[in-house]
All heavy atoms as TSV, in Angstrom:
chain	resi	resn	atom	element	x	y	z
A	1	MET	N	N	202.266	241.273	145.145
A	1	MET	CA	C	201.500	240.299	144.441
A	1	MET	C	C	202.375	239.665	143.301
A	1	MET	O	O	203.113	240.376	142.627
A	1	MET	CB	C	200.216	240.948	143.805
A	1	MET	CG	C	199.490	240.141	142.923
A	1	MET	SD	S	197.780	240.154	143.372
A	1	MET	CE	C	197.239	238.671	142.615
A	2	VAL	N	N	202.301	238.408	143.158
A	2	VAL	CA	C	203.129	237.716	142.180
A	2	VAL	C	C	202.735	237.958	140.732
A	2	VAL	O	O	203.545	237.695	139.805
A	2	VAL	CB	C	203.126	236.178	142.428
A	2	VAL	CG1	C	203.769	235.877	143.746
A	2	VAL	CG2	C	201.761	235.586	142.326
A	3	CYS	N	N	201.618	238.592	140.534
A	3	CYS	CA	C	201.166	238.917	139.150
A	3	CYS	C	C	201.621	240.250	138.655
A	3	CYS	O	O	201.326	240.693	137.548
A	3	CYS	CB	C	199.650	238.759	139.024
A	3	CYS	SG	S	199.054	237.101	139.161
A	4	GLU	N	N	202.395	240.983	139.492
A	4	GLU	CA	C	202.869	242.292	139.097
A	4	GLU	C	C	204.053	242.106	138.157
A	4	GLU	O	O	204.872	241.190	138.385
A	4	GLU	CB	C	203.271	243.137	140.276
A	4	GLU	CG	C	202.159	243.496	141.205
A	4	GLU	CD	C	201.106	244.368	140.498
A	4	GLU	OE1	O	201.486	245.259	139.760
A	4	GLU	OE2	O	199.891	244.130	140.757
A	5	PRO	N	N	204.161	242.916	137.098
A	5	PRO	CA	C	205.312	242.764	136.169
A	5	PRO	C	C	206.669	242.888	136.919
A	5	PRO	O	O	206.807	243.723	137.801
A	5	PRO	CB	C	205.159	243.969	135.237
A	5	PRO	CG	C	203.739	244.281	135.269
A	5	PRO	CD	C	203.320	243.983	136.709
A	6	PHE	N	N	207.600	242.068	136.506
A	6	PHE	CA	C	208.982	241.996	136.976
A	6	PHE	C	C	209.128	241.615	138.433
A	6	PHE	O	O	210.177	241.843	139.034
A	6	PHE	CB	C	209.695	243.390	136.778
A	6	PHE	CG	C	209.578	243.836	135.345
A	6	PHE	CD1	C	208.716	244.823	134.943
A	6	PHE	CD2	C	210.430	243.237	134.404
A	6	PHE	CE1	C	208.666	245.224	133.627
A	6	PHE	CE2	C	210.355	243.593	133.060
A	6	PHE	CZ	C	209.486	244.588	132.688
A	7	TYR	N	N	208.174	240.977	138.996
A	7	TYR	CA	C	208.241	240.514	140.401
A	7	TYR	C	C	209.164	239.316	140.411
A	7	TYR	O	O	209.065	238.335	139.660
A	7	TYR	CB	C	206.868	240.082	140.914
A	7	TYR	CG	C	206.884	239.643	142.324
A	7	TYR	CD1	C	206.812	240.504	143.365
A	7	TYR	CD2	C	207.026	238.309	142.596
A	7	TYR	CE1	C	206.818	240.051	144.655
A	7	TYR	CE2	C	207.065	237.833	143.908
A	7	TYR	CZ	C	206.985	238.714	144.924
A	7	TYR	OH	O	206.992	238.253	146.200
A	8	ARG	N	N	210.134	239.340	141.283
A	8	ARG	CA	C	211.081	238.225	141.483
A	8	ARG	C	C	211.360	237.991	142.961
A	8	ARG	O	O	211.617	238.950	143.662
A	8	ARG	CB	C	212.411	238.448	140.766
A	8	ARG	CG	C	212.199	238.457	139.279
A	8	ARG	CD	C	213.513	238.673	138.587
A	8	ARG	NE	N	213.261	238.926	137.149
A	8	ARG	CZ	C	213.810	238.211	136.229
A	8	ARG	NH1	N	214.699	237.255	136.506
A	8	ARG	NH2	N	213.561	238.451	134.963
A	9	VAL	N	N	211.196	236.795	143.403
A	9	VAL	CA	C	211.413	236.511	144.785
A	9	VAL	C	C	212.893	236.561	145.064
A	9	VAL	O	O	213.376	237.120	146.088
A	9	VAL	CB	C	210.899	235.083	145.158
A	9	VAL	CG1	C	211.241	234.714	146.560
A	9	VAL	CG2	C	209.378	235.132	144.995
A	10	ASP	N	N	213.719	235.966	144.235
A	10	ASP	CA	C	215.160	235.857	144.458
A	10	ASP	C	C	215.790	237.005	143.760
A	10	ASP	O	O	215.935	237.061	142.524
A	10	ASP	CB	C	215.651	234.520	143.948
A	10	ASP	CG	C	217.135	234.260	144.170
A	10	ASP	OD1	O	217.809	235.208	144.729
A	10	ASP	OD2	O	217.586	233.206	143.866
A	11	LYS	N	N	216.300	238.001	144.587
A	11	LYS	CA	C	216.955	239.188	143.974
A	11	LYS	C	C	218.268	238.834	143.231
A	11	LYS	O	O	218.742	239.608	142.433
A	11	LYS	CB	C	217.211	240.194	145.064
A	11	LYS	CG	C	215.973	240.672	145.813
A	11	LYS	CD	C	215.134	241.487	144.901
A	11	LYS	CE	C	213.951	242.041	145.680
A	11	LYS	NZ	N	212.924	242.640	144.937
A	12	ALA	N	N	218.814	237.634	143.468
A	12	ALA	CA	C	220.052	237.237	142.835
A	12	ALA	C	C	219.825	236.871	141.381
A	12	ALA	O	O	220.749	236.836	140.549
A	12	ALA	CB	C	220.727	236.114	143.581
A	13	ARG	N	N	218.584	236.591	140.963
A	13	ARG	CA	C	218.329	236.195	139.610
A	13	ARG	C	C	218.423	237.444	138.717
A	13	ARG	O	O	218.025	238.503	139.036
A	13	ARG	CB	C	216.953	235.570	139.473
A	13	ARG	CG	C	216.847	234.245	140.109
A	13	ARG	CD	C	215.551	233.602	139.790
A	13	ARG	NE	N	215.488	233.463	138.337
A	13	ARG	CZ	C	214.891	232.453	137.715
A	13	ARG	NH1	N	214.421	231.488	138.352
A	13	ARG	NH2	N	214.794	232.449	136.405
A	14	THR	N	N	218.994	237.220	137.561
A	14	THR	CA	C	219.171	238.295	136.605
A	14	THR	C	C	218.441	237.893	135.310
A	14	THR	O	O	217.983	236.776	135.152
A	14	THR	CB	C	220.610	238.548	136.269
A	14	THR	OG1	O	221.133	237.420	135.614
A	14	THR	CG2	C	221.425	238.891	137.539
A	15	ARG	N	N	218.323	238.817	134.392
A	15	ARG	CA	C	217.695	238.501	133.154
A	15	ARG	C	C	218.452	237.387	132.427
A	15	ARG	O	O	217.854	236.590	131.733
A	15	ARG	CB	C	217.652	239.786	132.293
A	15	ARG	CG	C	216.784	239.582	131.052
A	15	ARG	CD	C	216.644	240.930	130.338
A	15	ARG	NE	N	215.736	240.766	129.226
A	15	ARG	CZ	C	215.328	241.708	128.462
A	15	ARG	NH1	N	215.648	242.931	128.696
A	15	ARG	NH2	N	214.598	241.463	127.440
A	16	ASN	N	N	219.775	237.340	132.573
A	16	ASN	CA	C	220.555	236.268	131.951
A	16	ASN	C	C	220.165	234.892	132.558
A	16	ASN	O	O	220.331	233.886	131.866
A	16	ASN	CB	C	222.059	236.502	132.215
A	16	ASN	CG	C	222.564	237.684	131.453
A	16	ASN	OD1	O	221.964	238.130	130.454
A	16	ASN	ND2	N	223.638	238.320	131.902
A	17	GLY	N	N	219.657	234.930	133.776
A	17	GLY	CA	C	219.288	233.703	134.443
A	17	GLY	C	C	217.940	233.108	133.982
A	17	GLY	O	O	217.537	232.032	134.348
A	18	GLY	N	N	217.229	233.894	133.258
A	18	GLY	CA	C	215.899	233.412	132.707
A	18	GLY	C	C	214.799	234.399	132.926
A	18	GLY	O	O	214.537	234.892	133.986
A	19	GLY	N	N	214.078	234.652	131.845
A	19	GLY	CA	C	212.872	235.437	131.867
A	19	GLY	C	C	212.988	236.913	132.101
A	19	GLY	O	O	214.086	237.372	132.468
A	20	VAL	N	N	211.892	237.619	131.839
A	20	VAL	CA	C	211.892	239.032	132.082
A	20	VAL	C	C	210.845	239.423	133.164
A	20	VAL	O	O	210.627	240.572	133.458
A	20	VAL	CB	C	211.557	239.852	130.783
A	20	VAL	CG1	C	212.690	239.703	129.762
A	20	VAL	CG2	C	210.291	239.422	130.173
A	21	GLY	N	N	210.224	238.397	133.769
A	21	GLY	CA	C	209.291	238.676	134.839
A	21	GLY	C	C	207.925	239.101	134.407
A	21	GLY	O	O	207.218	239.736	135.156
A	22	LEU	N	N	207.469	238.731	133.210
A	22	LEU	CA	C	206.183	239.146	132.723
A	22	LEU	C	C	205.174	237.962	132.612
A	22	LEU	O	O	204.003	238.193	132.420
A	22	LEU	CB	C	206.274	239.775	131.331
A	22	LEU	CG	C	207.029	241.063	131.269
A	22	LEU	CD1	C	207.175	241.519	129.864
A	22	LEU	CD2	C	206.302	242.160	132.103
A	23	GLY	N	N	205.607	236.778	132.903
A	23	GLY	CA	C	204.723	235.617	132.626
A	23	GLY	C	C	203.401	235.626	133.370
A	23	GLY	O	O	202.332	235.532	132.768
A	24	LEU	N	N	203.415	235.823	134.647
A	24	LEU	CA	C	202.134	235.769	135.432
A	24	LEU	C	C	201.332	237.053	135.160
A	24	LEU	O	O	200.060	236.971	135.211
A	24	LEU	CB	C	202.351	235.600	136.892
A	24	LEU	CG	C	202.866	234.205	137.305
A	24	LEU	CD1	C	203.125	234.097	138.780
A	24	LEU	CD2	C	201.786	233.179	136.947
A	25	SER	N	N	201.940	238.137	134.867
A	25	SER	CA	C	201.253	239.400	134.546
A	25	SER	C	C	200.447	239.189	133.264
A	25	SER	O	O	199.283	239.570	133.138
A	25	SER	CB	C	202.234	240.491	134.397
A	25	SER	OG	O	201.540	241.730	134.036
A	26	LEU	N	N	201.100	238.553	132.265
A	26	LEU	CA	C	200.412	238.279	131.001
A	26	LEU	C	C	199.282	237.288	131.227
A	26	LEU	O	O	198.212	237.425	130.674
A	26	LEU	CB	C	201.376	237.757	129.964
A	26	LEU	CG	C	202.439	238.766	129.497
A	26	LEU	CD1	C	203.478	238.070	128.614
A	26	LEU	CD2	C	201.823	239.915	128.786
A	27	CYS	N	N	199.506	236.243	132.014
A	27	CYS	CA	C	198.433	235.285	132.350
A	27	CYS	C	C	197.271	235.929	132.971
A	27	CYS	O	O	196.092	235.647	132.654
A	27	CYS	CB	C	199.003	234.160	133.230
A	27	CYS	SG	S	200.192	233.085	132.465
A	28	ARG	N	N	197.502	236.838	133.924
A	28	ARG	CA	C	196.447	237.550	134.539
A	28	ARG	C	C	195.618	238.337	133.544
A	28	ARG	O	O	194.365	238.353	133.555
A	28	ARG	CB	C	196.941	238.502	135.630
A	28	ARG	CG	C	195.826	239.260	136.379
A	28	ARG	CD	C	196.328	240.147	137.436
A	28	ARG	NE	N	197.260	241.129	136.817
A	28	ARG	CZ	C	197.916	242.085	137.473
A	28	ARG	NH1	N	197.842	242.084	138.751
A	28	ARG	NH2	N	198.645	242.936	136.833
A	29	GLN	N	N	196.270	239.059	132.608
A	29	GLN	CA	C	195.571	239.824	131.617
A	29	GLN	C	C	194.739	238.934	130.719
A	29	GLN	O	O	193.595	239.277	130.335
A	29	GLN	CB	C	196.511	240.729	130.774
A	29	GLN	CG	C	197.142	241.848	131.636
A	29	GLN	CD	C	196.046	242.756	132.138
A	29	GLN	OE1	O	195.124	243.129	131.459
A	29	GLN	NE2	N	196.175	243.102	133.427
A	30	ILE	N	N	195.303	237.793	130.299
A	30	ILE	CA	C	194.562	236.852	129.481
A	30	ILE	C	C	193.330	236.345	130.237
A	30	ILE	O	O	192.233	236.254	129.637
A	30	ILE	CB	C	195.472	235.671	129.026
A	30	ILE	CG1	C	196.552	236.160	128.103
A	30	ILE	CG2	C	194.647	234.535	128.479
A	30	ILE	CD1	C	197.676	235.204	127.819
A	31	ALA	N	N	193.482	236.051	131.517
A	31	ALA	CA	C	192.349	235.530	132.278
A	31	ALA	C	C	191.252	236.621	132.343
A	31	ALA	O	O	190.072	236.356	132.200
A	31	ALA	CB	C	192.812	235.163	133.718
A	32	VAL	N	N	191.668	237.882	132.556
A	32	VAL	CA	C	190.670	238.946	132.681
A	32	VAL	C	C	189.935	239.079	131.351
A	32	VAL	O	O	188.703	239.189	131.281
A	32	VAL	CB	C	191.409	240.298	133.057
A	32	VAL	CG1	C	190.424	241.459	132.830
A	32	VAL	CG2	C	191.841	240.256	134.486
A	33	LEU	N	N	190.644	239.110	130.231
A	33	LEU	CA	C	190.075	239.297	128.902
A	33	LEU	C	C	189.108	238.152	128.533
A	33	LEU	O	O	188.126	238.380	127.815
A	33	LEU	CB	C	191.162	239.402	127.812
A	33	LEU	CG	C	191.942	240.656	127.912
A	33	LEU	CD1	C	193.119	240.611	126.931
A	33	LEU	CD2	C	191.073	241.894	127.579
A	34	HIS	N	N	189.328	236.934	129.062
A	34	HIS	CA	C	188.549	235.778	128.727
A	34	HIS	C	C	187.555	235.423	129.860
A	34	HIS	O	O	186.910	234.375	129.803
A	34	HIS	CB	C	189.395	234.571	128.352
A	34	HIS	CG	C	190.118	234.772	127.076
A	34	HIS	ND1	N	189.523	234.540	125.846
A	34	HIS	CD2	C	191.391	235.202	126.800
A	34	HIS	CE1	C	190.379	234.750	124.876
A	34	HIS	NE2	N	191.530	235.163	125.432
A	35	ARG	N	N	187.441	236.258	130.843
A	35	ARG	CA	C	186.650	236.017	132.012
A	35	ARG	C	C	186.959	234.675	132.647
A	35	ARG	O	O	186.081	233.922	133.037
A	35	ARG	CB	C	185.176	236.130	131.697
A	35	ARG	CG	C	184.753	237.531	131.226
A	35	ARG	CD	C	183.331	237.670	130.939
A	35	ARG	NE	N	183.047	238.919	130.426
A	35	ARG	CZ	C	182.121	239.168	129.511
A	35	ARG	NH1	N	181.384	238.162	129.077
A	35	ARG	NH2	N	181.876	240.411	129.128
A	36	ALA	N	N	188.266	234.344	132.716
A	36	ALA	CA	C	188.713	233.119	133.272
A	36	ALA	C	C	189.211	233.358	134.673
A	36	ALA	O	O	189.345	234.537	135.145
A	36	ALA	CB	C	189.872	232.509	132.414
A	37	GLU	N	N	189.470	232.280	135.411
A	37	GLU	CA	C	190.011	232.389	136.746
A	37	GLU	C	C	191.449	231.995	136.758
A	37	GLU	O	O	191.828	230.954	136.151
A	37	GLU	CB	C	189.215	231.448	137.694
A	37	GLU	CG	C	189.738	231.386	139.088
A	37	GLU	CD	C	189.055	230.345	139.957
A	37	GLU	OE1	O	188.061	229.796	139.506
A	37	GLU	OE2	O	189.593	230.055	141.022
A	38	LEU	N	N	192.293	232.762	137.381
A	38	LEU	CA	C	193.726	232.429	137.570
A	38	LEU	C	C	193.911	232.011	138.985
A	38	LEU	O	O	193.752	232.787	139.923
A	38	LEU	CB	C	194.594	233.647	137.234
A	38	LEU	CG	C	196.061	233.395	137.198
A	38	LEU	CD1	C	196.483	232.431	136.111
A	38	LEU	CD2	C	196.813	234.725	137.004
A	39	ALA	N	N	194.209	230.719	139.187
A	39	ALA	CA	C	194.363	230.152	140.557
A	39	ALA	C	C	195.850	229.808	140.765
A	39	ALA	O	O	196.464	229.171	139.990
A	39	ALA	CB	C	193.561	228.914	140.662
A	40	ILE	N	N	196.387	230.364	141.863
A	40	ILE	CA	C	197.804	230.123	142.195
A	40	ILE	C	C	197.856	229.484	143.602
A	40	ILE	O	O	197.320	230.080	144.528
A	40	ILE	CB	C	198.564	231.465	142.187
A	40	ILE	CG1	C	198.474	232.121	140.857
A	40	ILE	CG2	C	200.030	231.240	142.583
A	40	ILE	CD1	C	199.071	233.493	140.775
A	41	HIS	N	N	198.399	228.308	143.648
A	41	HIS	CA	C	198.538	227.630	144.950
A	41	HIS	C	C	199.998	227.289	145.177
A	41	HIS	O	O	200.680	226.709	144.273
A	41	HIS	CB	C	197.736	226.299	144.939
A	41	HIS	CG	C	196.267	226.526	144.724
A	41	HIS	ND1	N	195.466	227.018	145.761
A	41	HIS	CD2	C	195.488	226.448	143.641
A	41	HIS	CE1	C	194.229	227.150	145.292
A	41	HIS	NE2	N	194.238	226.861	144.001
A	42	SER	N	N	200.539	227.610	146.335
A	42	SER	CA	C	201.916	227.371	146.585
A	42	SER	C	C	202.115	226.697	148.020
A	42	SER	O	O	201.389	227.098	148.954
A	42	SER	CB	C	202.671	228.697	146.584
A	42	SER	OG	O	204.065	228.477	146.756
A	43	LYS	N	N	203.007	225.753	148.070
A	43	LYS	CA	C	203.305	225.094	149.318
A	43	LYS	C	C	204.855	225.163	149.517
A	43	LYS	O	O	205.593	224.714	148.644
A	43	LYS	CB	C	202.881	223.656	149.309
A	43	LYS	CG	C	201.368	223.476	149.334
A	43	LYS	CD	C	201.014	222.002	149.393
A	43	LYS	CE	C	199.528	221.873	149.417
A	43	LYS	NZ	N	199.144	220.442	149.515
A	44	PRO	N	N	205.275	225.807	150.568
A	44	PRO	CA	C	206.698	225.919	150.832
A	44	PRO	C	C	207.425	224.542	150.789
A	44	PRO	O	O	206.960	223.628	151.369
A	44	PRO	CB	C	206.796	226.552	152.228
A	44	PRO	CG	C	205.495	227.273	152.393
A	44	PRO	CD	C	204.491	226.431	151.651
A	45	GLY	N	N	208.515	224.530	150.051
A	45	GLY	CA	C	209.249	223.281	149.930
A	45	GLY	C	C	208.684	222.299	148.964
A	45	GLY	O	O	209.290	221.212	148.686
A	46	LYS	N	N	207.470	222.533	148.459
A	46	LYS	CA	C	206.826	221.603	147.487
A	46	LYS	C	C	206.732	222.164	146.137
A	46	LYS	O	O	206.818	221.459	145.150
A	46	LYS	CB	C	205.416	221.292	148.015
A	46	LYS	CG	C	205.382	220.494	149.336
A	46	LYS	CD	C	205.881	219.146	149.136
A	46	LYS	CE	C	205.770	218.369	150.463
A	46	LYS	NZ	N	206.151	217.002	150.380
A	47	GLY	N	N	206.485	223.473	145.999
A	47	GLY	CA	C	206.352	224.103	144.693
A	47	GLY	C	C	205.086	224.851	144.550
A	47	GLY	O	O	204.330	225.060	145.477
A	48	THR	N	N	204.881	225.414	143.314
A	48	THR	CA	C	203.747	226.240	143.022
A	48	THR	C	C	203.061	225.720	141.827
A	48	THR	O	O	203.633	225.309	140.857
A	48	THR	CB	C	204.198	227.715	142.783
A	48	THR	OG1	O	204.891	228.215	143.933
A	48	THR	CG2	C	203.057	228.633	142.432
A	49	THR	N	N	201.747	225.807	141.872
A	49	THR	CA	C	200.866	225.416	140.717
A	49	THR	C	C	200.049	226.621	140.299
A	49	THR	O	O	199.411	227.264	141.156
A	49	THR	CB	C	199.904	224.270	141.096
A	49	THR	OG1	O	200.712	223.133	141.538
A	49	THR	CG2	C	199.068	223.796	139.899
A	50	VAL	N	N	200.067	226.961	139.013
A	50	VAL	CA	C	199.288	228.013	138.448
A	50	VAL	C	C	198.312	227.386	137.446
A	50	VAL	O	O	198.751	226.725	136.538
A	50	VAL	CB	C	200.174	229.104	137.826
A	50	VAL	CG1	C	199.311	230.231	137.277
A	50	VAL	CG2	C	201.176	229.636	138.821
A	51	ARG	N	N	197.029	227.683	137.665
A	51	ARG	CA	C	196.055	227.122	136.711
A	51	ARG	C	C	195.199	228.324	136.192
A	51	ARG	O	O	194.818	229.210	136.969
A	51	ARG	CB	C	195.058	226.120	137.397
A	51	ARG	CG	C	195.762	224.936	137.848
A	51	ARG	CD	C	194.790	223.865	138.390
A	51	ARG	NE	N	193.889	224.447	139.360
A	51	ARG	CZ	C	192.693	223.913	139.625
A	51	ARG	NH1	N	192.280	222.828	139.043
A	51	ARG	NH2	N	191.903	224.501	140.494
A	52	MET	N	N	194.860	228.222	134.915
A	52	MET	CA	C	193.957	229.191	134.334
A	52	MET	C	C	192.702	228.395	133.925
A	52	MET	O	O	192.810	227.404	133.219
A	52	MET	CB	C	194.513	229.914	133.059
A	52	MET	CG	C	193.668	231.028	132.582
A	52	MET	SD	S	194.326	232.014	131.256
A	52	MET	CE	C	195.865	232.505	131.921
A	53	ILE	N	N	191.624	228.783	134.549
A	53	ILE	CA	C	190.414	228.026	134.391
A	53	ILE	C	C	189.419	228.778	133.518
A	53	ILE	O	O	188.905	229.822	133.916
A	53	ILE	CB	C	189.761	227.667	135.779
A	53	ILE	CG1	C	190.814	226.952	136.607
A	53	ILE	CG2	C	188.412	226.885	135.586
A	53	ILE	CD1	C	190.492	226.948	138.084
A	54	PHE	N	N	189.124	228.268	132.325
A	54	PHE	CA	C	188.196	228.864	131.410
A	54	PHE	C	C	186.834	228.214	131.598
A	54	PHE	O	O	186.742	227.001	131.705
A	54	PHE	CB	C	188.667	228.672	129.926
A	54	PHE	CG	C	189.925	229.406	129.636
A	54	PHE	CD1	C	191.153	228.784	129.782
A	54	PHE	CD2	C	189.896	230.727	129.185
A	54	PHE	CE1	C	192.340	229.430	129.469
A	54	PHE	CE2	C	191.069	231.413	128.893
A	54	PHE	CZ	C	192.269	230.772	129.000
A	55	THR	N	N	185.790	229.035	131.615
A	55	THR	CA	C	184.429	228.483	131.653
A	55	THR	C	C	183.644	229.004	130.549
A	55	THR	O	O	183.949	230.025	129.946
A	55	THR	CB	C	183.747	228.901	133.040
A	55	THR	OG1	O	183.745	230.296	133.092
A	55	THR	CG2	C	184.473	228.383	134.259
A	56	THR	N	N	182.579	228.291	130.249
A	56	THR	CA	C	181.670	228.753	129.155
A	56	THR	C	C	180.387	229.284	129.780
A	56	THR	O	O	179.905	228.659	130.824
A	56	THR	CB	C	181.382	227.610	128.170
A	56	THR	OG1	O	180.859	226.518	128.864
A	56	THR	CG2	C	182.643	227.269	127.391
A	57	PRO	N	N	179.801	230.285	129.277
A	57	PRO	CA	C	178.523	230.771	129.902
A	57	PRO	C	C	177.379	229.822	129.748
A	57	PRO	O	O	177.389	228.937	128.936
A	57	PRO	CB	C	178.242	232.028	129.052
A	57	PRO	CG	C	179.223	232.095	127.933
A	57	PRO	CD	C	180.231	231.028	128.181
């Protein structure tokens, strides 16, 4: 799952290359705490979109 800490698709990437691999894991926790929805849509060759959708009761 892409929301697991330190998940990286490209094994060649290192910490020097950017990030520590916690971004989506933190987003998931924020969504859970705020009862929000975390939507991840990806299209090969096109890119990935991540949305956090907050709703009010």
